[in-house]
N, C-alpha and C positions, 0 to 999 in steps of 0.2 A: 472533624469533618462532617459538615452540615449534610445530612441527606435529602433534604427538601430542596427541589429544584426552585431556582428563582424565577420570576415572572419572564424575564429576558429568555431563560433557558428552556422554559415550557413553550413559549413563543416560537424558538428556533426548531424544537422538536416537531411542534405541529406542522411549521412551515415546510420543513424537509419532509416529513411523512406525505403531506398533500403533494408537494412537488414530485415525489416518486411515484406516488399513486397516479396523477395525472400526466406527467410528461414523459416518464420512464418506463414504467410497467407496461403500457399499451404496446410497446415496440419490443419486448424482450422475447416473446416467440419467434417474431420474424427474424431477429437477429440469431437466435439460436439455429433456426433452421438454414439461414443462409451463411452463417460464420462472418457477417459483415455488417458495419455501421456505414450507411452512405454517407458521403461528404455533405449532403444536403441536411440529414439528419442531425449529424453532429454539430453543424452550424446553428441548426434551430435549438439544440439542446443548450448550447453555450449561450445563445441569446437569451433564453428563458431563464437560463440560471442568472445571468447579469441582471435581467429585471426583477428577479425574486431575490436579489441581493445574496445569493448562496455562493456565488463564484468568488473564488481565491479567499474563502471564509478563514482559510488557516494563516492569512498575513496580517501584520501588524496596520493598525489603522494610520499610521505615519506615511504608508505607501499605497493606501488606497484599499486595505483589506478590511474585514470586519473587526480586526483587533479585540478578539474573543478570547477568554482563557481556555486553557487545555481541556477541562472539565466539558465546558459547552462544545468544543471542536470533538471531543470523544462521543459525544450524544449526536451531533450532526453525522459523524462517521456511521454510527450505530444505525441510523434511520437510511442513510444511503446504501448501505449495506443489503438492504432488502431487495435490490435489483442487481442485475449482472454488471461486473466492471466494464464490460464493453459499452455500456450506456452511461453509468454514473460518473466514469472516468471525464467526460466532457463537462462535469460540474467540478471544474479544475481546481486542485491544490497546488499550485506552483512550487517547487522545491524550495524549502525554507533557506536553504543554503544559498539562494540568489540574494539573501540578505547581506551577504560579503561582497556583493558588487560594489564598486567603486568608479568615481568620475563619469566617463561615458558609459561605462557596463550598466549604468542606474537607468539611463533613458533607452539604450539598445536592448536590454534584455528583461532587467526586473520590473520595470514599469509597463511594457508591453504584456508581459506574462500575466500581471495582476489585472490589466484592462481586457484581457481575452484577446489580444492581437497577435500574440505568440505563444507557443507550448513549448515547455522542454522536456528532456529525458534526463535519465541518471544512468550513466554510463559507468559501471565499476566492475561487474562480474566479467569472467574470462572463462573460456574452456578448462583451463588448467588452474584456475584460482575461483572457486566458487566459496566455500565456507572459510578458506584460506585467503581473505581479501588482500592481506598484506603481501601475498605472493604473486601479485599481477606481473606480467611480462611486457605490457605495452611501455615503450620507452619515448620519451620526448628530449631529443638533443638541442641543446642551444646552438643556434647558428646566427651570429649577427643579433640584430633586434627580433628575432623569430624562435620558435622552437619547431623543429620537425618530429612528427609523431610517426611511430611506426609500430605496428600490432594489432590486436582484434579483440573485440568484445561479443558477448552472447548473452542471450536472455534479456534482452534490454526492452522493457515493456513500453509501448506507445511510441516507439521511434519512429515508426512510419508517419505518425502526424506531428511530430515534433518539428519545430522549426531549428532548433539547434541541440547539442548534447552537451551536459556537463561530464567531461571525459576526466578520468583519472589516469595518470601516467607516472612512471619512475623517471626522475630527473636527477637521481643521485644515490650516494649512499652513506649512511652514517655509521661511524665506528666508535661513537662514544661510549656504547653500552659493553664495549670488550668484543662485540661480534657484528658484522656488518649488516645493517639493516636498511631497507629501501627507504629512500626520500620519495613522496608522492606529491604531485603537484595537480590541481584540478584546472581545466581548461575550459572555456566557452568556444565550441566548435559548430560553427554554421553548417546548416546543410546545405550542399552544394560546394563546399570548400574542395578545391582540387586535392586528390589523394584520399577524400574521405567518401567510403561507400557504405550504403545501407542496403540490406535485402532482408525479406522475411526468413525467419528461422523455421525450425520445423513445428509441426502443429502439435499444440498442448491441449489435453483433454479437458483442462478446466478452463472456465471463462470462454467460451466460444466468442469470436468477434472481437475478443481482447488480445491482440496480436504481439508476439515476442519477435525481437530481430537480432540480427548479427550485424556488426560493425567491422570494418576494415579499414585501416589507416596505412597507407603506402606513400612514405615521404610527405605526409600532409603537414603543410607549412602553415603555423599559425603566428600571429605577432605575439608580442609579449605583454601587449596590452588586453589579451584575451586570457591571462592568468586569473583564476578566480581566487583571492585571498594572495595568500605568500607563497612564493617558489619554495617547494619542500614542505609545505605546511597543510598538503591537501587533506589528511586526517582531521585536522583542526576543524575544516570546513564541513567535512562529513561527518564526523562521529555523533556530533548532538542532534543531527537530523535523523541518522540512522536509529539512536537509541530512541527518541520521541517517536519516530515512525513506528516502533513496535508496539508502543500502546494504543497506537490507532489502528494497527493490524489487530489487536486484541478485540478493540470496540467493534471493528468490522465483523470479526468472528462472532461476537455476541449478536449482532443485528441479523446475520444469516441463521444461526441457530434459533433465534426467536420466531423467524418466518417458518423454518422447518418443524419446530414444535408445534406451531399454530395450525399448520397443515394437517400434521400428525393427528393432532387433537380434534380436528373437523372430521377427519377420515373415521376415527375410531368411534366418535358418536353416530355417523352416519352409516357405516358399513355393517351390514347385518349378516351374520353366521350362525347356525344353529337356532334361529328364531329370535335373536338378540344382538343389540348392538356390540361389536367386539369389544368396545372400551369398557362393558360391564365386567369383563373378564380380568382377573388380577393380572394375568400374563401381560396383558396390554396396559392396563390401568398402572401398574407398578412402573412400566416403561416410561410413561408420560410423568409421573411424579419424579422419577430420577432426572428425566431430561429437563423439566423446570427447574429443579433443585439446583441442577449444574449450571444452568444459565445465570440464575440468580447469583451464584458465587463467582462466576467468571465477571459479571456485570460489576459487582462490588469491588473486585479485586481491580478492574480495569478503571474505574473511577476513582478508586483509591491512589492508583500510580498516577491518573492525571492530575489529581488534586496535589499530590505532593511535587509533581512537575511544575505547577502553579506556586507552590510555596518555596521552590527552589531546592528541595530536599530529596528528589527522587535519585535514586542511585541506577546504576546499569542492571543491577540484579532486580530492583523493582519491575523495571521494563520487561526485564527477560521472563520473571514469573508471571506477569501479566499475559505476555505473548504466548509462552509456554502452554499455560492452563487454558487460556481461552480457544487456542488453536486445535488443543488435543480435545477439548470439551466439544468442540464443533465437529470433529470427526466422528465421536462416539454419538452425538445426538442426530447428525443426518444418518448414521448407519442405523440407528434405531428406528427413525423415521420411515426408512426403506423396508425395515421388517415389519413395521406396523401395517404398511401398505401391502406387504406380500410381494407377489410377482408384479403386480402393477407399479410397484416401486422402482423397479428396473426398466419400464418402459419410457422411451424419451417424450413422451406425451404429458407425463407428468412432472410437476415442479420439484418434487424431493429428489428425483433422479439427477436433476441439474444441480440442485443444491448439494448433494452427496458427491457429486463429482467435481464441483467447484471447491468443494471444502478441503480437497487432498493437498491442494497448492499452498495452503495456509501453513502447514506445518514444515514448509520449505523455505519460501522466500522470505526476506527481512530477516535471516538467521534462522537456521534449522533448529528443530527441538534440541538437537543435540548439542549445538552450540549455545542454545540457551541455558541448557543444563550446565554446560562448562562455565559460562558467565556467572551463574548462579552460586555455584560451589566454589568456584575461585573467590568470588566476594564473601561467603561464609568463612572460607579457611583463612583469609588475609586477616580478618578481625581477631584471629586466635595466634598469629603470628607474633 
């Protein structure tokens, strides 16, 4: 692996950093206070991202995306992470699983998402099936040339702004392994489809302004042309996206930690106690040393996983290790940043309070730390079988 960024990668980093500084950060305090991003601001961010060439940067060039490698994508994610999800989400990354679109789906869903004309959301998690995704109970029954969906989803991010949802539902049972296993199918379900209801979910302490929603399907009928991929092969559509997504979550954690560390370092240099800067005390300076060391380790692990993805050699364990270490590193770094700030670190007028609060979700979504440890250890032991 070459640790030197290419000229293009350096340009992408500087372009993204400048975009965050100019177009996103000035709005962060207002969004934190109100808990909302106005439709007008959302539209403006999307338009600015399109103009900057950052919109849909994760998509292949063949459909109008940037067509960049995964290392470059991770670098962009790292920079976008330095502002809250409520704002950066409008620099959209359409779900890569939309590349499974066929026929009319390409013009109805894939291309509009790449052009910024539509937005999607990923609807898998259910109240009784979080880490156990295979245990989803939402059902889709074949009826003529349609499927009738019944069930519910929750913790669906960005569903309020999305034009359609990528919904996963059980469509049958497979007994080939000796025990029954759900066959899952993914569907493209438009907002406004009869029997499909979306409503705001409970308020989350992390990422104010980036809302999560609940979905309800009550005899929701969708035509068979809305099946994404093949019937019963929904996991084939989802798994590659979920695994790659964990590497991008790791990159996101690195970016947040870098922001927290920079703020803590500046505070340690400026804050005076007992006649000198608190950073001159080993109790503080050693914290900073540990923070920057852990961030560097997480960054290298993340970029290495992204590089392996580009080589086609990344395993689920590689992605799991990056996500596990980076998310837990972020928790430690933001906690230490609060400690360095002292009481002010818990006041909502300081950015470190926000970063500390936002960091907590990273150990849960896209697969909990416990799930990542299960994936890593299972892969390790499988090699010894």
